[in-house]
C-alpha positions in Angstrom: 112.3 100.9 127.4 109.5 99.2 125.4 107.1 100.2 123.1 103.9 98.8 123.8 100.3 98.6 121.8 97.5 98.7 123.8 94.1 97.5 123.0 90.7 99.5 123.7 87.3 98.8 123.6 84.6 99.3 126.3 86.3 96.1 127.8 90.0 97.4 127.2 92.6 97.1 130.1 93.6 100.3 132.1 97.5 101.4 131.3 98.1 100.0 134.7 96.9 96.5 133.7 99.3 96.8 130.7 102.3 97.7 133.3 101.6 95.0 135.5 101.4 92.7 132.7 105.0 93.9 131.5 106.3 93.4 134.8 105.6 90.0 134.8 107.1 89.2 131.4 110.3 90.7 131.8 110.0 89.5 136.0 110.6 93.2 137.2 108.8 95.4 139.3 110.6 98.9 137.8 108.6 99.6 135.1 106.9 103.0 134.5 105.3 104.5 131.7 105.1 108.2 129.9 101.9 109.0 129.9 98.5 106.8 130.2 95.7 105.7 127.7 92.1 105.6 129.2 90.7 102.0 129.2 88.7 102.9 126.3 91.7 104.2 124.3 93.7 102.1 121.9 97.0 102.7 121.0 101.1 103.7 122.0 101.9 103.0 125.4 106.1 103.9 126.0 107.1 102.0 129.3 110.4 102.7 131.1 112.0 99.2 132.6 114.7 99.5 135.5 116.7 102.3 136.1 115.3 103.6 132.7 112.5 104.9 135.0 114.6 107.9 136.1 114.4 109.0 132.8 110.7 109.8 132.2 110.8 113.5 133.0 113.0 114.3 129.6 110.1 113.1 127.9 107.3 114.9 129.4 107.4 117.6 127.1 106.5 115.5 124.1 103.9 115.5 121.7 101.3 112.7 121.4 99.4 111.7 118.1 96.2 110.5 118.0 93.4 109.5 115.5 90.2 109.3 116.6 85.9 110.0 116.3 84.3 112.7 118.0 80.5 111.7 118.5 78.4 114.7 118.1 74.7 115.5 119.8 75.6 113.9 123.3 77.5 114.8 126.5 79.0 112.5 128.8 79.9 113.0 132.5 83.4 111.3 131.3 83.7 112.9 128.0 83.9 110.0 126.6 81.7 106.9 125.6 81.7 105.2 128.9 80.0 108.1 130.9 76.6 108.9 131.9 74.6 110.9 129.4 74.2 114.1 130.4 72.2 115.7 127.4 71.8 115.2 123.8 71.0 117.3 121.4 69.9 117.2 117.2 71.6 120.5 116.2 74.1 118.6 114.6 72.0 117.6 111.6 72.2 121.2 110.5 75.8 121.3 110.5 78.4 120.7 107.2 81.5 119.4 106.4 82.9 123.0 106.0 81.5 124.2 109.2 83.2 121.7 111.4 86.4 121.8 109.4 86.3 125.6 111.1 85.5 124.3 114.3 88.4 122.2 114.4 90.7 124.7 113.3 89.8 127.4 115.9 91.3 124.8 118.2 95.0 124.4 116.6 97.5 126.2 118.7 97.5 127.1 122.4 93.9 127.4 124.6 92.9 127.1 128.1 91.9 123.9 128.5 89.5 122.6 131.4 90.3 118.5 132.2 87.4 115.9 132.4 86.1 115.4 135.7 86.7 112.2 135.2 90.6 112.6 135.3 93.5 111.8 137.0 94.5 115.6 138.1 94.4 115.9 141.9 91.7 118.2 144.1 93.3 118.6 147.9 95.2 115.4 147.4 92.8 113.1 146.1 92.3 112.1 142.3 89.0 114.0 140.8 87.9 110.8 139.4 87.2 109.4 142.9 85.4 112.7 143.7 83.3 112.7 140.7 82.4 108.7 141.3 81.1 109.9 144.9 79.1 112.0 142.4 80.7 115.2 143.7 80.4 117.9 141.8 83.9 118.5 140.3 85.0 121.1 138.0 88.9 121.8 137.6 91.1 124.7 136.4 91.8 125.7 133.2 95.2 124.5 131.7 97.3 126.0 128.9 97.8 123.1 126.2 99.1 123.3 122.8 97.3 121.8 119.6 99.6 121.4 116.6 97.7 119.5 114.7 93.8 118.8 114.1 92.6 117.8 110.9 89.2 116.5 109.9 89.4 113.2 108.5 86.1 111.9 107.5 82.9 113.6 108.2 80.3 111.0 108.8 77.3 112.9 111.4 77.0 112.7 113.7 80.6 111.0 113.6 83.5 113.3 113.1 87.1 111.2 112.3 89.8 113.3 113.4 93.5 113.2 113.3 95.4 115.3 116.3 99.1 116.0 117.5 98.9 117.8 121.1 101.3 118.8 123.4 101.8 116.4 127.0 98.7 117.0 129.3 95.9 117.1 126.8 93.1 115.4 127.0 91.9 114.4 123.9 88.0 114.0 125.8 88.1 117.7 126.5 89.1 118.6 123.2 86.1 116.5 121.9 83.7 118.1 124.3 84.7 121.9 123.3 84.4 120.8 119.7 81.1 120.0 120.2 80.1 123.2 122.4 81.9 125.1 120.1 79.1 124.0 117.6 76.5 123.9 119.6 75.6 120.8 119.8 77.5 118.8 122.3 79.9 116.1 121.8 82.2 113.0 123.1 84.6 111.0 122.6 84.0 107.9 121.0 86.7 106.5 119.9 90.6 106.9 120.6 94.1 105.7 119.5 97.2 107.1 120.0 99.6 106.7 117.1 103.1 108.2 118.5 104.3 109.4 121.4 107.7 111.7 120.6 110.1 110.2 118.0 108.3 106.7 118.8 105.4 105.1 116.7 102.6 102.6 117.5 103.6 100.7 113.9 107.0 99.3 116.3 105.0 98.1 119.2 104.1 95.0 120.3 101.4 93.6 122.7 102.0 93.9 126.2 101.8 89.8 126.9 104.7 89.3 124.4 107.1 91.7 125.2 110.8 90.3 125.7 114.8 91.5 127.1 115.1 91.2 123.1 112.2 94.2 122.6 113.5 96.4 124.9 115.1 99.2 123.1 118.1 101.7 124.4 117.3 104.0 126.8 119.4 106.5 125.4 116.8 107.3 123.0 114.9 109.4 125.7 117.3 111.4 125.9 118.7 112.0 122.4 117.8 115.6 122.1 120.4 116.7 125.2 124.0 117.1 123.9 125.9 114.1 124.1 129.9 113.6 125.8 131.2 110.6 125.3 133.2 108.9 128.2 136.5 106.9 127.8 136.6 104.0 130.6 138.5 106.2 133.0 135.4 108.4 132.9 133.0 106.0 132.8 134.2 103.9 136.0 134.1 108.0 137.6 130.9 108.7 137.2 129.8 105.5 138.5 131.5 106.4 141.7 129.8 110.1 141.9 132.9 111.9 140.7 132.8 114.5 138.2 134.6 114.7 134.7 135.3 117.5 132.7 132.9 119.1 130.3 134.4 119.0 127.6 134.2 121.1 124.2 130.8 122.2 123.3 129.0 121.0 126.6 130.2 124.2 128.8 127.0 125.9 128.0 124.2 123.7 128.2 122.0 122.7 131.6 122.3 118.8 131.0 124.1 116.6 129.2 123.7 112.9 128.3 126.8 110.4 128.6 127.7 107.4 127.0 130.4 105.1 126.6 130.9 102.8 124.1 127.6 103.2 122.6 125.7 103.1 125.5 123.8 106.0 127.7 126.0 105.9 131.3 124.1 108.7 132.6 123.0 112.0 132.6 124.7 115.2 134.2 124.4 118.6 134.6 127.2 121.1 133.7 128.6 123.1 136.8 131.3 125.0 135.8 133.9 123.3 133.8 132.7 120.1 134.7 129.8 117.4 134.2 128.4 116.0 137.1 125.8 113.0 137.5 122.0 113.3 138.2 120.6 110.6 136.9 122.4 107.5 136.7 121.1 104.3 134.7 124.1 102.1 134.2 124.8 99.3 136.4 128.2 99.0 137.4 
């Protein structure tokens, strides 16, 4: 697993560009990610390497933290600064800090969010952004997201600098659009930096082009929240060859258990009666 700092801006690379850079740096094709960033967005990408790519589902519910700027008064087709301008309004000139804080507070907690038309959500098997680029009208179904934190950092009209912590699957572009609608002036996401993914922080990341094997972190960090079972040498060999091992004390009531040997993650197993059966093996023989 690697923590990579993605650059942003109008000419920023795509998340897939970053993945390709790390593939070349590590000389392996088996590199995935725990959630993309838009090309113009900067910040933390958590990449999984080799067999650790199988562990991505265990991090799908992790919260993500961001810092960014919402620009009031302009709505765009993509809900960020890269899209065609759809409408402008001067209504933001009547807003004060208190009104903006009230609007942000209304979005804390769970709400039904409509993803941007320019997104990777599939519509009849095709990515939504491809349809939008052809000029098709795309209206995606809302999905329930959770905004754990949404705080006003600075109000310099028409810009609203904010800090947010949200559930996986939340679109900050949509959040900016919805805040603008609530304020009656429209808005789009002007700047975005992802500062954290689950327990990982941008401050610990390295640029994609300089990632080395020495920068890789233990894949066991991806399943740190699971119950843990330490294996002896014989049990490790059994797991690697597809044989179950005894569940042991404290694991019989749980669904998944992380299996370790000599401090390294071997597999993620499922409790079946009094046994642990490996479902995802990440260790090499």
